[in-house]
SEPAKOL-223310 format. One record per residue (C-alpha): residue in one letter; x, y, z. Coordinates in steps of 0.5 Angstrom, whole numbers, padded with zeros to 4 digits, always signed. Layout:
// residues N
AXYZ...
//
This chain:
// residues 619
M+0000+0000+0000V+0003+0007-0002V+0001+0013+0002E+0003+0020+0000S+0004+0025+0005N+0000+0031+0005L+0005+0035+0009R+0012+0033+0005P+0010+0032-0002N+0017+0029-0003R+0016+0023+0002R+0011+0017+0001V+0010+0011+0005E+0010+0004+0003V+0006-0001+0008L+0008-0008+0007P+0005-0014+0011D+0009-0019+0015R+0012-0023+0009T+0018-0022+0005I+0019-0016+0000A+0020-0020-0006E+0013-0024-0004A+0010-0018-0003G+0012-0016-0010R+0009-0022-0013Q+0002-0021-0009Q+0001-0014-0011G-0005-0015-0014D-0008-0020-0009S-0014-0018-0005H-0012-0018+0003K-0016-0015+0008G-0014-0014+0015S-0011-0009+0020V-0004-0008+0019T+0000-0009+0026T+0006-0012+0024G+0011-0012+0017L+0015-0006+0014A+0014+0001+0012L+0019+0003+0006I+0020+0011+0007S+0022+0015+0001E+0024+0022+0001H+0028+0025-0005S+0029+0018-0008V+0032+0016-0001R+0029+0010+0001R+0029+0007+0008F+0026+0000+0011V+0023+0001+0018P+0019-0004+0022F+0012-0002+0022D+0010-0003+0029R+0016+0002+0031V+0014+0007+0025C+0011+0012+0030Q+0017+0012+0035I+0022+0014+0030N+0024+0021+0028P+0019+0025+0029T+0020+0028+0021L+0016+0022+0020A+0010+0023+0025Y+0005+0024+0020V+0005+0016+0019G+0002+0016+0026I-0005+0018+0022V-0004+0012+0017V-0003+0008+0023A-0009+0011+0027Q-0013+0009+0021A-0015+0001+0020I-0011+0000+0014S-0013-0006+0010F-0011-0009+0003R-0016-0008-0002R-0016-0010-0010D-0015-0002-0011V-0009-0002-0007S-0002-0003-0011Y+0005-0003-0009A+0009+0002-0013H+0014-0003-0016A+0015-0010-0015M+0021-0012-0010P+0027-0016-0012E+0028-0023-0010S+0035-0024-0010H+0038-0023-0003V+0044-0019-0005V+0040-0014-0009L+0035-0014-0003A+0041-0012+0002G+0044-0008-0003S+0038-0004-0004W+0037-0003+0004A+0044-0001+0004D+0043+0004-0001S+0037+0007+0003H+0041+0008+0009I+0047+0011+0006F+0052+0006+0006S+0058+0007+0002A+0059+0003-0004A+0061-0004-0004T+0069-0004-0003A+0073-0011-0004F+0074-0013+0003A+0082-0014+0002D+0082-0007+0000A+0078-0004+0005R+0084-0002+0010T+0088+0001+0005S+0083+0005+0000A+0076+0006+0004L+0079+0007+0011T+0086+0009+0011L+0091+0011+0017K+0091+0018+0015Q+0084+0019+0016A+0081+0021+0023V+0078+0015+0027Q+0071+0013+0024S+0066+0010+0028G+0059+0007+0025W+0056+0001+0022Y+0059-0004+0017L+0055-0009+0012L+0060-0015+0010R+0058-0020+0004F+0061-0026+0004L+0062-0031-0002D+0056-0035+0000D+0052-0029-0001T+0050-0029+0007F+0051-0022+0011Y+0054-0019+0017V+0052-0013+0020G+0056-0010+0026E+0058-0003+0029S+0065+0000+0032V+0068+0006+0035D+0074+0005+0030L+0072+0002+0024R+0079+0001+0021A+0081-0003+0027R+0075-0007+0027M+0076-0009+0020G+0083-0012+0022G+0079-0016+0027Q+0074-0019+0022D+0079-0021+0017R+0083-0025+0023K+0076-0028+0024W+0073-0029+0017G+0079-0028+0013E+0078-0030+0005E+0071-0032+0006I+0069-0024+0006A+0068-0021-0001T+0066-0014+0000V+0064-0009+0006R+0060-0003+0006F+0061+0003+0011R+0056+0008+0014V+0060+0013+0018E+0057+0017+0023A+0060+0020+0030A+0056+0017+0035S+0056+0014+0042K+0058+0007+0043Q+0051+0006+0046E+0048+0009+0040L+0052+0005+0036K+0049-0001+0039R+0042+0001+0039R+0042+0003+0032E+0046-0004+0030K+0040-0008+0033I+0035-0004+0029L+0039-0005+0023T+0040-0012+0024R+0032-0013+0025E+0031-0010+0019L+0035-0014+0015E+0032-0020+0018T+0025-0018+0017L+0027-0017+0009G+0029-0025+0010V+0036-0023+0008P+0041-0029+0011L+0045-0026+0017R+0051-0030+0020N+0051-0026+0026V+0045-0028+0031L+0041-0022+0033N+0044-0017+0037A+0050-0021+0039S+0057-0018+0039I+0063-0019+0035E+0068-0021+0040A+0067-0023+0047G+0072-0022+0053R+0075-0015+0051D+0075-0009+0055A+0072-0003+0052L+0079+0001+0050D+0081-0005+0047E+0077-0004+0041L+0081+0003+0039L+0088+0002+0042P+0091-0005+0042A+0094-0008+0049A+0101-0006+0047E+0099+0001+0045Q+0095+0002+0052N+0102+0000+0055R+0106+0005+0051W+0101+0010+0054L+0101+0008+0061R+0109+0009+0061D+0109+0016+0058P+0102+0019+0057R+0105+0026+0055G+0110+0023+0050Y+0105+0018+0047N+0100+0024+0046A+0105+0029+0044A+0107+0024+0038D+0100+0022+0036Q+0098+0025+0030T+0090+0023+0030P+0086+0028+0026M+0079+0031+0029K+0073+0027+0028S+0067+0030+0024M+0061+0032+0029A+0057+0037+0025A+0050+0035+0028Q+0053+0036+0035E+0056+0042+0033I+0050+0045+0031R+0046+0043+0038Y+0051+0046+0042S+0053+0052+0038T+0050+0057+0043S+0053+0054+0049A+0060+0054+0045R+0059+0061+0044R+0058+0063+0051Y+0064+0059+0053H+0068+0063+0048D+0066+0070+0050K+0068+0069+0057P+0074+0073+0058E+0078+0067+0062E+0076+0063+0056A+0084+0062+0054A+0086+0060+0061V+0080+0055+0062T+0082+0052+0055A+0089+0052+0058V+0087+0048+0064L+0083+0043+0059R+0089+0042+0054T+0094+0040+0060F+0089+0035+0063L+0087+0032+0056E+0095+0031+0054A+0097+0029+0061C+0091+0024+0063V+0087+0022+0057P+0089+0016+0052A+0090+0019+0045P+0085+0025+0046R+0083+0026+0039A+0082+0019+0038T+0078+0017+0044E+0074+0024+0044F+0066+0023+0044Q+0066+0015+0045Y+0070+0015+0051W+0070+0022+0054S+0066+0028+0053V+0066+0035+0055S+0060+0039+0057T+0059+0047+0058G+0054+0051+0062T+0051+0045+0065Y+0048+0045+0073N+0044+0051+0071G+0050+0055+0068R+0054+0054+0074R+0060+0049+0071R+0064+0052+0066L+0066+0046+0063C+0066+0038+0066V+0070+0032+0063S+0066+0026+0064V+0069+0019+0063G+0065+0013+0064K+0059+0015+0068M+0063+0020+0072E+0066+0027+0072V+0074+0027+0072L+0075+0035+0071V+0070+0040+0073V+0071+0048+0072N+0066+0052+0076E+0063+0059+0073N+0067+0062+0079L+0073+0059+0076S+0074+0054+0082G+0074+0047+0080F+0076+0040+0082L+0080+0034+0080N+0078+0026+0081V+0085+0022+0082R+0087+0015+0084R+0089+0016+0092S+0094+0010+0092L+0098+0014+0087V+0098+0021+0090A+0096+0020+0098P+0096+0013+0100D+0098+0015+0107R+0098+0021+0112R+0106+0023+0110S+0104+0023+0103E+0098+0027+0104R+0102+0032+0108E+0107+0033+0102L+0101+0034+0097R+0098+0039+0102R+0105+0042+0102R+0106+0043+0095H+0099+0045+0094P+0097+0049+0100D+0090+0052+0097T+0088+0045+0095T+0082+0041+0099L+0082+0033+0099H+0075+0030+0099H+0072+0023+0100A+0068+0022+0094V+0064+0016+0092Y+0063+0014+0085D+0061+0007+0082D+0066+0007+0077A+0072+0009+0081G+0071+0004+0087T+0074+0006+0094D+0081+0008+0091L+0079+0015+0090V+0080+0022+0092L+0077+0029+0090L+0082+0035+0090S+0079+0041+0090S+0082+0048+0088P+0078+0055+0090T+0082+0058+0084L+0083+0056+0077D+0091+0058+0078G+0091+0053+0083L+0087+0048+0079Q+0093+0049+0073R+0098+0048+0079L+0095+0041+0080L+0095+0039+0073D+0103+0041+0073D+0104+0036+0078P+0107+0030+0075Q+0104+0026+0081V+0097+0029+0081T+0097+0028+0073A+0099+0020+0074A+0094+0019+0079A+0089+0022+0074A+0091+0019+0068R+0091+0012+0072L+0083+0013+0074V+0081+0016+0067F+0085+0009+0064D+0081+0005+0069V+0075+0007+0067M+0076+0007+0060Q+0077+0000+0060K+0071-0001+0064H+0066+0002+0059F+0065+0008+0054C+0063+0015+0056K+0055+0015+0058Y+0055+0023+0057T+0056+0024+0050R+0049+0027+0049Y+0052+0033+0052H+0059+0033+0049C+0061+0040+0046P+0066+0039+0040Q+0067+0047+0040V+0071+0047+0046V+0075+0041+0044Q+0077+0045+0038S+0079+0050+0042V+0084+0046+0045Y+0087+0043+0038P+0086+0049+0033G+0091+0046+0029Y+0087+0040+0028P+0081+0042+0024R+0075+0038+0024A+0073+0035+0017M+0067+0039+0014H+0062+0033+0012E+0058+0028+0016Q+0053+0023+0014S+0046+0025+0017G+0043+0020+0023I+0039+0014+0021E+0032+0014+0025V+0032+0010+0031G+0026+0008+0036H+0025+0009+0043A+0028+0003+0047V+0032+0005+0053T+0038+0001+0053E+0042+0005+0059V+0040+0007+0066V+0045+0011+0070P+0042+0012+0077A+0041+0019+0079P+0038+0022+0086F+0033+0027+0085Y+0029+0032+0089A+0022+0030+0091E+0019+0036+0089A+0022+0043+0086D+0020+0047+0092D+0024+0042+0096A+0030+0044+0092P+0035+0049+0094A+0034+0056+0090N+0035+0056+0083T+0036+0048+0083P+0031+0045+0078E+0028+0038+0080G+0032+0032+0078E+0038+0036+0079V+0043+0033+0084A+0048+0035+0089A+0055+0037+0087H+0060+0032+0085N+0054+0027+0083D+0052+0025+0076E+0047+0031+0074E+0044+0029+0068A+0041+0022+0065G+0046+0019+0061D+0046+0017+0054V+0038+0014+0055I+0032+0016+0051C+0030+0022+0055F+0023+0025+0056W+0022+0033+0056I+0017+0037+0060V+0017+0044+0059T+0013+0050+0060A+0010+0056+0056G+0012+0063+0057P+0008+0068+0062Q+0002+0069+0060K+0003+0077+0061S+0008+0077+0056G+0004+0074+0050R+0010+0070+0048N+0012+0063+0047Q+0004+0061+0048T+0002+0054+0046R-0002+0057+0040D+0005+0059+0038F+0008+0053+0039L+0002+0049+0035A+0002+0055+0029R+0010+0054+0028G+0011+0047+0030E+0016+0049+0035W+0017+0050+0042R+0021+0056+0045M+0023+0059+0051D+0026+0066+0052P+0034+0066+0053D+0036+0063+0060P+0043+0060+0061R+0040+0056+0067F+0037+0052+0062E+0040+0053+0055S+0045+0047+0056K+0039+0042+0057V+0035+0045+0051A+0042+0044+0047A+0041+0036+0049M+0034+0035+0046L+0035+0030+0041P+0031+0028+0035G+0026+0023+0036E+0025+0024+0044R+0018+0026+0047I+0016+0033+0049A+0010+0036+0053V+0008+0043+0055Q+0005+0044+0062N+0003+0049+0067R+0004+0048+0074R-0001+0051+0079N-0004+0050+0086V-0011+0048+0086A-0017+0047+0091S-0023+0045+0086D-0028+0039+0089D-0026+0034+0083I-0019+0033+0086P-0019+0025+0087F-0017+0025+0094D-0018+0029+0101R-0014+0035+0101R-0016+0037+0108G-0017+0044+0106N-0010+0044+0103L-0008+0047+0096V-0005+0042+0092S+0000+0043+0087A-0002+0040+0080M+0001+0040+0073D-0004+0041+0067F-0001+0038+0060H-0003+0042+0054L+0001+0039+0049T+0005+0033+0047G+0010+0032+0041T+0016+0029+0038I+0022+0033+0037S+0024+0033+0030S+0030+0037+0030N+0035+0042+0034P+0037+0048+0031G+0043+0049+0037D+0040+0056+0039G+0039+0053+0046C+0032+0056+0046S+0028+0052+0041V+0027+0046+0038R+0023+0044+0032V+0017+0039+0034A+0012+0035+0031W+0006+0036+0036D+0000+0031+0037A-0007+0033+0036A-0008+0038+0042T-0013+0036+0047V-0019+0040+0049V-0019+0039+0056P-0012+0039+0059R-0010+0033+0063R-0008+0034+0070Y-0002+0031+0074Y-0002+0032+0082L+0003+0033+0087Y+0010+0031+0084T+0011+0038+0080S+0016+0043+0078Q+0016+0050+0076D+0022+0049+0072T+0022+0051+0064V+0026+0045+0063W+0025+0038+0066V+0028+0032+0064M+0027+0025+0066A+0028+0018+0063R+0025+0011+0064G+0027+0006+0069L+0031+0011+0074R+0025+0012+0079A+0018+0010+0080T+0016+0017+0080W+0019+0018+0073D+0016+0012+0070D+0009+0014+0073L+0009+0021+0070I+0012+0019+0063G+0007+0013+0063F+0001+0018+0065V+0004+0024+0060F+0007+0020+0054D+0004+0013+0054G-0004+0015+0055K-0004+0012+0062P-0011+0014+0065Q-0009+0015+0072Q-0003+0017+0076N-0001+0013+0082I-0004+0018+0087D-0004+0013+0093A+0003+0012+0093L+0005+0020+0092R+0000+0022+0097N+0003+0017+0102A+0010+0019+0101P+0014+0023+0106R+0013+0029+0103W+0006+0029+0102S+0003+0024+0108G+0002+0029+0113R-0003+0033+0109F-0006+0028+0104G-0004+0021+0107D-0008+0015+0110R-0009+0016+0117
//
């Protein structure tokens, strides 16, 4: 069935039932009635064709949101419905057409892949690959270093591999794996014979850093981090989409008078403490700016912990291995003698274990002196290395490439980057994060969901859900009618929330709420004369693009509700409130109510929670 979009004239959708494309082509004239709940959708736009599992089509990139209209209708196959064209029966042709639709590169002889398609002079390239074997079976995989992965595949399969195609994109390891699942499932749905089991990894027993740096190179770096990094000539990666999202944050960073000194601190840290920083950037470590409501000038994260932080007031801290810098009282006294302004703190991070000390400095100069101390940087380098071996960075969502470019002006980024492929909304990573029970309980100017200093602030690389507000009614700006008319959500410039807006990704869900205190008779519990905090939800939608201004996102809005849905007690007045599934029961309940159409909130659990039990709980 071909459905033409009345919103985008160059796009059409072919909805195919649950059988192979080739079989569908042969039966294109047949009569077949019944609702289509599974199968495949072929998205066509400007001659680019993409196959998408139909039961996920409403969850993909919101630029395809109009397909939801098709789903809402009881789609049936009738005699007057025909397919646009018959699909090829050959698995090779079918896999080739699929790869074209996902903008994979042209097929390259596997023997030549590492000398022609992926050369040593190129930046480290991440993405996905499609292997074709001599028996016309296939393999879909991903890697943060495609060239190195081809070496591993050569050792594993050897001369059995005929050709390879690449889909290069700067993406986090979590995103690479998430999309690999989707790509594998699509090819399986098409009936293409695959050698890999769905979602199986290529190699087992390797630590995360092995994928990029062989063990011998890791040992070389450990012996002399500064010397190794100084000799490294790896180019910078292309991150065009990430640069767009964080253009406003980057401008604010560069406009500060202390930018050169802060960048110098970051440069010292990267060169002394991070293995091959240009090669490991993004997938293994990230740097954010303007987070914690604008209170952080920069934050370097490895795994799911922060390792270097410079605050807006130019104080900062560094996490290091205690055993290498202050294992006993004598060495601790010696450290304090060298750095009298430094304070040692006990800190707890899951990634670091017990061998950790946080070194805090009240000034930027003091932080720079710490990083000029070889014993301190050796302890910091060991911590970074150990965490990188455990797993990939969980905070690539917040990475600002322009800050790193300031560190390495002699290594310009490549101009071209392939666009992303659509993905569904499956949460694959969970990062524990404490949060305040209600916005009114949080310290002044602290949004609900934010955590105390030295803890992980944001949800990591998970699918986030965004609850936002409209502008003040008296201003007349940024009202729900404006959002609907313009297909966007927008706030007035506010440094406290710009980094959060920059972190919004296409495909994520967003809802507009208005918080108020109510005393109406229809409240579903006994308020005992107390006012009740409530959020009225007026709009929900799916983010389609992020222009990077830190103030707005494009949104494909769902149909507006005549009567807003109301959620009680667990509320926030913040302009931007972010949450994810699987982190807290309160978040799961709110997400289910707002985004999944859950008919009722779990009000009994909330009103009997400590925060509200005195006023509304059972007696």
